[in-house]
C-alpha positions in Angstrom: 121.4 -29.8 -56.9 121.8 -33.5 -57.4 123.9 -34.0 -54.3 121.3 -32.0 -52.0 118.5 -34.2 -53.5 120.5 -37.5 -52.7 121.3 -36.3 -49.2 117.9 -35.2 -48.3 116.6 -38.8 -49.7 119.2 -40.6 -47.5 118.7 -38.4 -44.3 114.8 -38.9 -44.6 115.2 -42.5 -44.4 117.4 -42.1 -41.2 115.7 -39.5 -38.7 118.7 -39.5 -36.2 121.2 -38.7 -38.9 118.9 -36.1 -40.3 119.0 -34.2 -37.0 122.8 -34.5 -36.7 123.3 -33.2 -40.3 121.0 -30.2 -39.4 123.0 -29.4 -36.4 126.1 -29.7 -38.5 124.8 -27.4 -40.9 123.7 -24.9 -38.2 127.3 -24.7 -36.8 128.9 -24.3 -40.1 127.2 -20.9 -40.6 128.2 -19.5 -37.0 130.9 -16.9 -37.0 133.0 -15.6 -34.1 131.5 -12.5 -32.4 133.7 -9.3 -32.7 133.4 -6.4 -30.3 131.6 -4.4 -33.0 128.8 -7.1 -32.9 128.7 -6.9 -29.3 128.3 -3.0 -29.1 125.3 -3.4 -31.7 123.6 -6.2 -30.0 121.2 -4.9 -27.4 120.6 -7.1 -24.5 122.0 -7.5 -21.1 124.7 -5.2 -20.3 126.9 -4.7 -17.1 124.8 -3.1 -14.4 125.6 0.5 -13.5 127.0 0.6 -9.8 125.9 3.1 -7.5 128.2 4.8 -5.3 127.7 4.6 -1.6 126.6 7.7 0.2 129.6 7.9 2.5 132.1 8.3 -0.3 130.5 11.7 -1.4 132.3 14.9 -0.7 130.5 16.9 1.8 128.5 20.0 0.4 129.1 23.5 1.5 127.9 24.0 5.1 127.8 20.4 5.9 129.9 18.7 8.7 133.1 16.9 7.8 133.0 13.1 7.4 132.9 11.0 10.6 136.1 9.1 10.0 139.6 10.8 10.3 141.3 10.9 7.1 144.9 9.5 7.4 147.9 11.6 5.9 149.9 9.6 3.4 153.1 10.2 5.4 151.7 8.0 8.3 151.7 4.9 6.1 155.0 2.8 6.6 156.8 2.0 3.5 156.6 -1.7 2.1 160.4 -2.2 2.9 159.6 -1.8 6.6 157.1 -4.7 6.6 159.4 -6.7 4.7 162.3 -6.2 7.3 160.0 -7.2 10.2 158.9 -10.4 8.4 162.5 -11.1 7.7 163.4 -10.5 11.3 160.5 -12.8 12.6 161.7 -15.5 10.2 165.3 -15.1 11.2 166.5 -14.5 7.6 169.7 -12.8 8.4 171.1 -12.4 4.7 167.9 -10.8 3.6 167.4 -8.7 6.6 170.9 -7.3 6.1 170.2 -6.4 2.4 166.8 -4.8 3.4 168.5 -2.7 6.2 170.9 -1.4 3.6 168.1 -0.4 1.1 166.1 1.2 3.9 169.0 3.3 5.2 169.1 4.6 1.5 165.3 5.0 1.0 163.9 6.2 4.2 163.8 9.8 5.4 164.7 10.7 9.1 161.0 11.0 10.1 160.3 7.6 8.7 163.5 6.2 10.5 162.1 7.5 13.7 158.7 5.7 13.4 160.4 2.3 12.5 159.7 -0.7 15.0 162.3 -1.1 17.7 163.5 -4.6 16.3 164.6 -3.2 13.0 165.4 0.6 14.1 168.8 -0.1 15.5 170.0 -2.0 12.4 168.7 0.6 9.9 170.3 3.4 12.1 173.6 1.7 12.1 173.7 1.2 8.5 172.6 4.7 7.8 175.5 5.9 10.2 177.8 3.7 8.3 176.8 5.4 5.1 177.2 8.9 6.3 180.8 8.0 7.3 181.5 6.5 4.0 180.3 9.7 2.3 182.4 12.0 4.5 185.6 9.9 3.1 
């Protein structure tokens, strides 16, 4: 009690110190907010995003969507794009390793759809692996 009265007397004589002390006391009582506090607190929340009309599934009796739906088999595997990039940058060691991996991973239909610059490399590796299996 005595300390509080002394502090108030000293601070009243220095108004600049008084405001700093009040700010100090204000921040002493502040606590870190938890997720529970956030859920209780009412206020600004994230807005609910509305889905665009084109993504809705067609209802019975309606036409099919305007754009054609691509089949997942039409996508080229990531290893093919890596091989093309290595071919363009002329990284022969990396290209050789990727050709071996592609020969192991790709199916026959995927190998038929390969770009011409890497198709022959992968086919050679694939034939070599088939010969090795026969031995």
